N, C-alpha and C positions, 0 to 999 in steps of 0.2 A: 154464429163471432159476430163481432161489432162491427159495425162499419167506419169506425173512427179508432186514431190515436189517442187517447186523452192524455195528458200531460199537466200534473200537478206540483207546482213548488217545485220549478226546475233553477237551481241555484250553482253550477257547476262554475267554476271561474268567476266570470263577468256578469254572470245573466241574474237577472235581479228578482227573483223568485217568481218566474212566469209561471202562467197557466194557460193551456191552448191544447184545441182538439186540429187534428188534423185529418182527411179522410184517408179510408185504406183504399188499395187498387187502384192510385189516381199517380200521376207524379205531381210531386209536391215542389218547389223550387223555393230554398233559403236564399232570400237576397239581403244586401246592406253593406256597408262600409269595410274596408279591412281590418278584422281586430274587432267588429260590431257584437261577436258572439254566435256567429250563424254555425260555425264549425263543433263551437261546444256543445249549441243545441243538439246539431246532429250528428256528429260523430263523440262527441266524449259525455252526450247524454243518452240520443237515442239508440246508436249504434251500440255502445258499451251496456247498457244496459240488457238490449237483448243478446249480447253475446256471454253476460254475466249468468244470463237466466239460462240458455242452453248449458252452461258447466254446471249448474247446480243442478241440472235435472240430469245431469249424469250419475252413476253409481258411486257409492264411498268410498270404495274401491279405486275409481277412475279419478274421481277427484284428488287423493292423496298424492296423485302425481302431478296436478295440476297448481293447485296450491290454492288459497281462495282469493277471489278477484274483490276487488273494494267495489264497493257498489255509488253509483253516481249520486251526488247530492242532489237529491231530487227527493220529491214526498210520495208521489204515486204515479206509475204511467199503467194504463192498462191499454189492450188489444195491437200488443207487440207479435210477431210473428220471429222467425227466426232470423238472424242478420247477416248481411254480408259486406262490407268495406272493399269496394273497389276506387282506393288512393291512387295520389302519384309517388306515394314515397316510399313501395313496398316491390320495386321490382328487382330483380336481382344484378348485380354487377358481376355476378360468375364469368370468368373468359370463357367458360365452355358453355354457357347459356346463348341459347339464339334463338330468333322467331320463331323457328320450328318447334324447338324444344317446350320453348314457353304453351305453346297452343296444342302441345303432344301430337303434331303431325309431321315429327320426325319419328315418333314410335310408331306410327302406322306406315311410315314409308320403311321403313326396315324390315316390317311383316311381308310390305309388299314384295320388295326385292329379294326377301328369303324365299318367298314362297313362288313368286314368280317370274323372277330375275334369271337372265340366260347366262352364265359363264362364258368367257373370251378370252385366250391364252393372252396375256399382257407383253407376251416377246411377240407371236409370231399373228396375233389376233384372230387364230383360229377359233368357231364356234366349240363349246366343249359341253357333251351331252353323258351323261350317268348312265347305264341301260345294265339290265338284267343279262343275264345269258339267253336267256329266251328271247329276250327282245333283239339280242346279236345275230343269233339263228337268223331271226325273219329279217332283219335286214340284211345278211350274207345273201338271204334266200333271193331277195327281193334284188338286189345286185346282180346274181347271176343272171335272173332275166334280162337283165338291161345290156348283156354281154353279147356283144354285135357279132364279135370274132367267134365267139362258141369254144374259146381255145380254154386250156386248162386254167383253173382258178387256185391260187396260192393262198394257204392261211399262213400268216409271217408271226412269230414271236420276236418284237423288239430287244436284245437284251443289251447292246451296247449303244447307247447315244453321243455321239461326234466326242469320244473320250481316247486320250494317249495310252499306248501300250500294246503289248505283242500279243496278248489273248493266247498263247497256246494251249495252259492248262485247261482253261477254260473251254477251248474247242474240244482239248482230245475228252473232258468231261462228259459234253453232248453227244461224242461220239459213241462211248459208252452206255450212254443214255437211251441209246437206239436212234439217234438222229442222225442222217445221213449228209444231208446239204445245209448250206447257210447262204445268203447273202451279205456278201463282205464290201462295204464301200460301193454298193450298185453291182457287184458283179456276182454271179452265181457260182460258186463254190464247192466242191466234195469236200467232205469232213473225212475221207476214207485217205487221201493227198494230204500230207504235211502243210500246211496252210502259213507263211512267215509274213509277218507284218513287223512293218517300221515302227519301234517303241516309242518314236517321238514324234510322229504324227497321229492326227486324231481320227479314229474310225468309228463307222458305223457297221453295227451287225445283229443283223435277222436270224432267226432259226425258221427253216422251213419245214411247218409242223405237218404241212397235207398238201398233195396236188389234186385236186378233186377234177375228174373229166367236166369240160363247159356243158355237155350236154347231158348230164347226170339228174334225174328226175327225181325229185325233191319230194314228192307227195308220197314216193315209197318211204315206208317206217326206218327200212335198214339206212337208207343213202342218206335220213334226216339224222340219224344216230351218230353215222359216220360224220358227219358237218359240226354235230352237238359235241363228239369228245373233241374233234379236232380244235374248237372254239376254246373248251374247257381246258384243255391241254396250252394253248397257245396265251391265253389270260395268265395262267399259273408262271411261265416261264419269262412272258412278258411283263409282269407287275400291273396284272389287270388292264393292260393295251394289247391291241393287235392290228393287223394289219391286211388287207383282203387286196387281191392284185388279179385284175382282170381287164379290162381293157384299158382299166384304170385305176390307180390305186387310193382305195380309201382306209384311214383309220380310225378305230371304235374305241371305247373307254367303258370299265366295268367301274371305275371312279372319275370324279370330276380331274381328268390328269389328262392334259394335253399330249394327243398321241403321237405329233412331230417333234416336240423338243421336252416332253414330262415334265413342264410345269404341272406343279400340281396344286389342288383348291383343298383347303380345310373342310369340314361338314358346315354345307351354309345353311344357318339360321341367321336369326335378329341380331344378336350380339356379333356378329361379324362387320357390321355396319354401326356400331355404336364409335364413336371417339371418345367415350368414356371408358370403355370397356379394352384391356390387354389383348382383348382378342380381334378387334378391330383397329385401336389405334394407330396413328403411323408410330414407328419405332422411336424414329427421330427427335419430334416435338410432342411425343406422347398424346397427341391430341387436341392441340391448342391451335394450330398453324401457323403458329409464329416459333421463333429459335428458341424462346423463354416467356414466363409471364409478363415481365415486363418490357419485352421487346416489341418494335413495332418491324421489324426483320421476318419477311418470309420465310417457314420451312425450305430449305434446298429439297430437299427428298418428296414433299408430298406436294409441293407448289403450294399450300394454304390450305389443302384439302382434306387434310386431319387424319386420312383413313388411310391404311395400307394397300398395296401393290394389286392383291386379291379381292378387295371390298370395292376398289375402283373399276374393277375386269367383269363385274355384272354388270348387265346393260337391260335394260326396258326401251324397246322401240329407240335402242341406239344409245339410249342416255345413261349415266350410270347415276348415283344417289348424291355426287357433289356438283353434277351440273343442274339437276333439277334444282338442289337447295340455292345455287346459284342465281335461279331467274324470281324475278316480281313475284310476289302474289298472284299480279292478275296474268302474268302469263304462264306462271304453274297452274291455274285454274285453267285455262285454255287448255293445256297439255292433258291436264287427265280428265278432262271433259269429251276429248277426242281417243282414249285411254278406251274409257266405257262404254264407248260406242263400237271397239273392235268388233273384227266379224270372227275372231277368233275364240269360241266358245269354251275351249277349253281354258283360255289364259282366264276368261273372265268368271268362269266356274271358283277360280283361286282367289282372284284378285276382285271381284267386287266388294265384298264386306268391305276390305281396309278402302279403296277407291270412295266409295259413299262416306266414308267417315272422314278422310281427308278434303273431299271438293265441299261436305258441310260445313267444316272448319275454315275454308278458302273464301268461302261463301260469306259468312258472316263477318270476316277481316276486308272483303270489299264493302259490306254495306256500313263500316264505320270508317272509310274512307284511308285505308290503310294499302291501296293496292298497288304504290309504289315499292313499299317493303321488300327488300329481299327476303328469301327464306332464312338465310344464314347470317344474317345480320346481328349482332353481337347483342344481347339485353344492354350490357351495359351502355351502349353507344346510343338507344332510344331515349327521345326526352320523354318527361312525366306525362304529356298528355296521351303520347306512342303507347305507353305501357299501359295506361289506364284504359286505352280502348281494346288493346289485343285482352287483356282480363276480360273485358265487357263483354267480349266476342265468345270468348270461353264459356262466360256463365249464360249467353244465349243458346250455347251449341248444349249447355245442360237442362235445359224445358224445365227448370224446377217452376214450380206454383206455391203461391201463398207464402211467398220469400219476402223480406223487408232488406230492399238494396240501397244503399248510401253512398251518394258521388262526388267527388270532388273535383266539379269544374272540367267536364269529359271533352270541353272544348275546344281544352288548350293546344294549341299549335296548327288547328282546322282554318282553311280559308274557308269565306262565306260560303262559297259554294259546296263545301262538303259538311257544311250544318245540318243539308235538309237529311241528308244521310243518317247523321247521327240522333237526330230528333226521330225519324223513322225508326230506327233501333230502338231506341227508349220507348217509344209508343209499341211496340212488338214485345218490350218484356213486361210493360204494364198490362197488354191484354192477354199475355199468359195468365192474368192474375195475380201479380205482382204489387206491392207497392213499392213506387219509386222515389226517393228523396235525394233533393240535389242543389248540392250548394253551386252558384252557379251567377256571371256578372255577364255572360253573352244575351245580348236582346234576344236573337231569335230563339233562343231555349226558352228562356223566360217566358215570351210572348207565347210558345208551342206547349208550356205546361196546364196543369187543369186547376193548380193551386198554388197564390204565392203568399208565403212568410216573410214580411221585411223587419228586419232587426235592426235598431239602432237607440235615439238618433245620431249617436257620435261611435268612435271607437273606445276600446279599452274599457275603462271605468264613466264612460261617457255613453256607452252601450248597454248591449242587457237586456232591453226593453222590447218587445212588439210594437212597432210604431204605426204597419199596417199588415193586415189579412183578408183573403178572400178567393172566392172564385174567378178564375181567368178565363174570358179575358173583361168579365162585368167589372172586376175591382180599377180596372182603368177608368170605368165610365162611374164611380160612385166618389163622388165630390165632397161626400162626410167624412172620409180617410184623405190622407194625406202625409207622403213620408218624400225626404231628397230621392228615392230609388223611383218612386211613381213621381215626380216632377221631371225626372231624364226620361221614362218611357214614356211620359205625355209629350215629351219635347217643350214643357215648359223652361227646365235646363237644358244646357245644352255648351259642350266645348267649344268658342266660335273657331268659325276660319279665320286662319290670320289676315288682317285688313292689308298688311303690307310684307310682302313676302321677300327675303335674303336674294338678291339677284343674283343668277348663274352668267355670265358674260359668253357671249355666241358672237361670231364673226362668219356671215355667210355658211350658216346652220352648220358650223364647226365648234365646238367647245374650247375657247381660247382661255378659259378659268386656271388658275392654277389649280390642279388637280391631279390625282392618283389614278394612272392609269394601267389597267391588268391588260396585257395582251396575250391572245391564245392560252386561255385558259382551257385543259381538255381533262381536268382532275373528276373521277367519279362519271356522272353523266353528263360533266358542261362539255358542248360541241363548241369548241375553240371558240370560246368567247371574249369579245373584245369591249372593254367596258371601262367608264373615266366614273370619280367619285369628287365630285366638286370639294376642296378642301375650306375649311373655316365655314363651314353649311353643313345642312341637319339632312342626313339622306336615308331616306325610308327604302331597304330591300324587301320586295313584296314578290306573290307569287303561290300558286296552290301547293299543299304539300308535296313534297318530294319532288321540287321543281328543281334542285339548286342552289339553293338560297345560303343554306350555311354551307356547303362545299365552298362558294366562291367566298366567304366572308370570313369562314374560320379555316378552312381547311390550306385557302390558297394565297389570300390575304393575312390573315394574321399570324399565319406561321410562320410565312418567310418574314414580314415584318419583327416579330418576334425575336427569331431566329439573328437576325438585325441591328437591332437596340436591345435587347435582352439577354443576347448571351444564350440563346436558347438552345436546344437542339432537337427541334422537331423536324419531320420528313415533311417538307410542306405538298400541297397538291401541285400539279405539273401545270406552269404557266413556261411561254417564252420567255415574258418580261414583265417587268412589275417597274414603272417609271414614278418619278415625283417626291424619291424618298428625302431629296433635300429640304424638303419644305416642313419635314416633322423630326423631333428628337425623341417622341414615346410613343410607345403603343400599349393601349389596357386592354384586355378582353375580361367584359364581366359578366360570366354567364351562369346559369343557373343551378352547377356544381354545388353542391353543399359547402357550408365555412367551417366545417370540421367532421370527423367521422367517427369522435367520440360523443356520450351524452354530456361530457365534462366541460364543450366548448359551447360559449355564446356569444349575445350580439356583445357583451362588454368586453370580453376576452377578443374578439376580431378586430374589433377599432380600436384595441390598444388603451380604450380606458379603465380596465380593470386593474393594470398595474399602477393605476395611477391613484385610485381608490384604497388601494393596498397600503399605499405608502402613507396616505390621508388618515387611515386608521393607525399605523405604525407609529404616524407622527403623534396621538392623542397620549396628554398625560397617563390615563392609567396604563396606557399599552406600554410606555417608557419604565412607570413604577416594575412592572411585572416582567419586563424586557423580553417583550415580543418584537419581533422583525416584522417585515412585509412579509415575508416565507408563512408566518402566523396563520396570516389570512386567505390563505392559498387553498385551497381544496384537494389540490394535484399534489402537497407536502404531509407528510404524515404528522407533524407537529403541533397542527390545530384540527384537523378534520376529523369527524366521528370514523371511526377506525371499522365499524360493525357495516358500513355499506362503503367505506374509503373513499367518502366526499362524493359520493353521488346524490346521497339523500332518498334513493329507489333501491328495491333489490331486485335484479331480474330474475324471474320462474322460468325454466324453460318449458313450453308445453307442449314438447315433443310433438305433436299431428298439427298445433295451433301456431299462432305467430306469439314469441316472447312474451311475455305480460313483467311488466313492472309496478310491484307495489311498495307503499311505503315504509321507508326504513323504521321499526320498532323500536329503535335506541335514540336515534336523535329528533324522530319522527318528522323527518323530509328537510330538517333545518342545517345539512352536510355538515355542521362544527360541533368540536365539543361543547361543554358547557361554559367553562373556563374562558374560552375563545369569543363565546357570545355575548360575556359578560363586559366586554367594549363597547364602549359606543361614539359614534362620533355625532355632530351634527352643528353647523352655522347657528349662529344664536336665532336666527328669523326660522328655524325649521325643526324646532324642540318636537319631540313626542310631548302626550298629554303630562306626564311623569318629568319635563324637564330634562331628559338626558338624552335625547338624541336617538339616533338607530343604532342596532349592531348590523355585523357584516351582512347576517341572513335577510334582514327586513328591507337593505339595498339591495341586496338581489332580487328580490318580490317587486321592487317596484316596477313600474312599467318606466318607458323610455321618459315619457312625458313627464310622470312625477320627477323621476332622478334629474331631468334638465332644470327645472325649476329649485329642487334641493340643493343643487352644487353652482345654484345662479351667482355665487359669488367665485366660484373656481373656473376662471376665464375659460383655459386650455380645455379642462373636463366639460363643461356648458357649452362650447362651441362644436365639439365632438356629438355629444349628444342632440344639440338642436340641429345639426345635419341630417339625424337615423329620423328626425320628428318630420323635416320639410318634405322625406323623401316618403311619406306617411307611415311609418314605424314607431310612432308614439304610443302603440298600443301593446306595443312588443313587452314582456318584462326582461329586466339586464340578466340576468340568471337564467332565461329559457332556453332550455337545451338545443343546441344546434338541430338533433337528429329530429325535432318536431317543427322543424320551420318547413314551408313549405319552398319550392325552388324559386317564385318569385320572392318570396321575403329574403333568401338569402342574397339574390342579387341586388335586392335594392341595399343590404347589410355592405355587400362588397361596392357599390357605386358610393355609397357614404364615405365610406372610407377612402376611397379616389378624391372625394370633394373636399376631403380634410385636409391633403397633402398641398405640398407648395404647386401651385399651376404653373407651367413652362408657357404657356399658348400656344404651343405646337404640340399637341398629344392628338393622337386619335384615339376617340373611344368607340368598342364594339360592345353592341348589347345586345341580348337574344329575347325578342320578344319580353319586352320589361316590365308587358302591363299584366302579365300574368298572375290572376288572384288580386287584379285591383279592381275597384269599385270605380262608375264612370268619373267621381269627384276627385278620389284618389288620382285618374290616371289625369286629370287638369292639374294637379299639383306635381306629379312627372315631369309633366312637359314643362311647365315653369323651370324646372331644376334643367333639366337638359337643354331647353332654349336659353339658360343663365349661361351653359359650358359651352355652347356658341357662340354666345356676345362678347366672350372672354380671347375669342380667335381661336378655340379649338374646333375641330371636326367630330359629328359623332354621326356614327352609323349605325341604324338598328334592323333589325331582321324582325319584321310586323306584319301581325294580319287585323290588327287594330286599326278600323279604319277612323277612329278619330285621333291616332295618331299619325297615320300616313296622308290626312289630310292637311295635319299641323306641319308636315315637314317643307322643307325648300325643294327636294329632289328626290325623285321616286325612280328605283330600277326594278322594274318588273320581268321577273322571270317565268319561263313556262313553256310551251303550253298547258302543257301535261304533268304529272310526277314519271317521276322514274326514265323509264329509256327514251319517254316522249317530253320530258324536259331538256332542262340544260340550255337552255336559249334564251337572248334577250328579248322579250315582246316587246318592250316599250320603254323608252327613257323620258323626262320631262318632268316637269312642274305637275303637280296632283292634278289640276285643270288638263293639262295636256296627255293623261295618265287616261282621265275620264274620258277623254273624246278618242281614246284609240277604240277600235272597231275590235282587233283581234284578243283584246287582255280580260280576262276574268276578273282582276281587280278592279278596271278601270268600269268595269259595270257595276260594282257596288259603289264604289266610289262615288260614280253621280249621283245616289243620293242622300248621300251627308256635302255634296258641297254648293 
């Protein structure tokens, strides 16, 4: 097999007919400005062709169900392996999906509990064992040996347990069946005498099947046969439960039935522990843990545990399956390590195989810095970076060799301290014999790679060329090659530390600056946190992954303020009080969730520009003659769109066992509108096309935001909106680019630009979660200018961030930690970046020193 992947004539999206050779079995990192063409090369060319060739290798019968994948716009690729993509967008938002189910840990847990768990009665807590008749005989003989008083041993069949009634006929039937005695409500009574019971009181009745002398020798076959027959009779009348009375009373069961109160277990099998199965799911919430799909209210029957009572009453080392998945990955790993060292050989014979599978998966997640996540964490609440690292851990566990992995910014959401763990994991993947392609901006990951390919020099139409490539770290010393990325890596270019930070007022070590004060925050892992966020300042909230940053900023602060200012109906994280609201009149949370749930949503529709563009087209002379209204130019309305693809431009092909694939509509050729609609053109005189007719609606959708801003230069409102998108580094996006193809960072910056386009109240609080996601060093510089401008206008900006360039540019830093999960949730340090850098206990401070 060739030791390189050879690419010739790559022209997908903005790629400029590039030729490239990259080494196999190495970590190759793709760098460049946002929109320069990194993902076009790594995902849309190399990965897409690898996937297409795999499908082409299947039989004609299999391919008929999969449809035909379009070949990327490329002349040739040699040296490709089967490709696996691990990106940030493809994680499940299903409310039933959790960290444990995503990693298959829950499947092994279900097997473990079904095979090695011990059932306990949920009503009395009694240990329940299922025994054969022979085992019961042996157990009774052992009991007889411990009978210190040597008195008669009674074999009883429980026939009534705490039920009202006279039971005259029942007792009479027993007498006719040959029984002479019964124990009724604890008293021995002869059945030959009439027994009168109060019909309105509860009674407990045990039939006395046999009285066996305590001195009887059970090594004698006849004596053993007598005992065996008595036990068989007692089980028949007692519904597989019997009691033995010597100097103590013991109940034994031939089924999983509590001998004390008759609570019966179904057959114990893996499906009993599945909240996706009616056999295991809580009957009230159907395994959701909440009252319904859209509710934040915990189910009152299962208390959010998702499973039925029987499932939760089967224990291993005193813990049920729900209490185990509530643990963090780190705690669960420690718990199962102890189990694996159990001295109970019978337990290990059954449990060792699932235990090793569980431990190996937990270990991989520890290796990628996810020790703070709990196993029952819902998949939909994971960040893109967390979901990607979970999938990465699963891939390492699969131990595949000779595979091509393509990763999209795996360091997102990782503190610098945990980057080393991730880099080690990527090295493991490579050392197994795989090729790892990584699209990345993080300095540590770039420096730890074997080979670098830098694409640029700009974004969109200004990108798509190879500006530098070579083996690392030798490339950094090669002065013949130069690019913007290399300048930042070499230190020739950098984001400057602010010369003059905005001051935060103090008096005798107490903040007297107007501020938002959070007191006694205890949500999730927060440890009674008191903290102040200075107003009209730029604050960075930092700390290792899982330290409580999102809980403090989103669950406590945002939800409380959104209920106050936005008439929302959130359930805020617990805090004693939040003060300082009189200084604000608006709160805006700019997160990384998608800007739309369907492929129809795009940047133009989200920022409100599309409505205006449609009105411009409807106002053209040609549209007026034809009687077209703005709706004609909408791909959501049937009048003007292509009806074959319903305005999508693509047809979705269900791949059954692979992700859904979209192929170009063969009627409109991806143009989304019918022929008549596309004949209407608009264009200011300064922007006519070569034929002097302007552009049709499809051509406008295909424009980049940078091109559209110039095209609509004489329409002030529209130009301003598009210009803001350009200022936040999104000039390379196409106006009509589907929202489902945008990264979390791109979606967040589109939301930011929408807010920047609104009227400024100068008393607004902006909350941003890792706004540098997907940004090149130079794009971070642009973003910081926008955020600083917001603060200069009197607003308050709070960002959750790991990027050291952002942290060093902030006026104030709140550092949480010290670790993630249960060992986090405390304030480690607060102050200016310089003060944090001097803080001895801060992980963030240790890395911040390097850049100040």
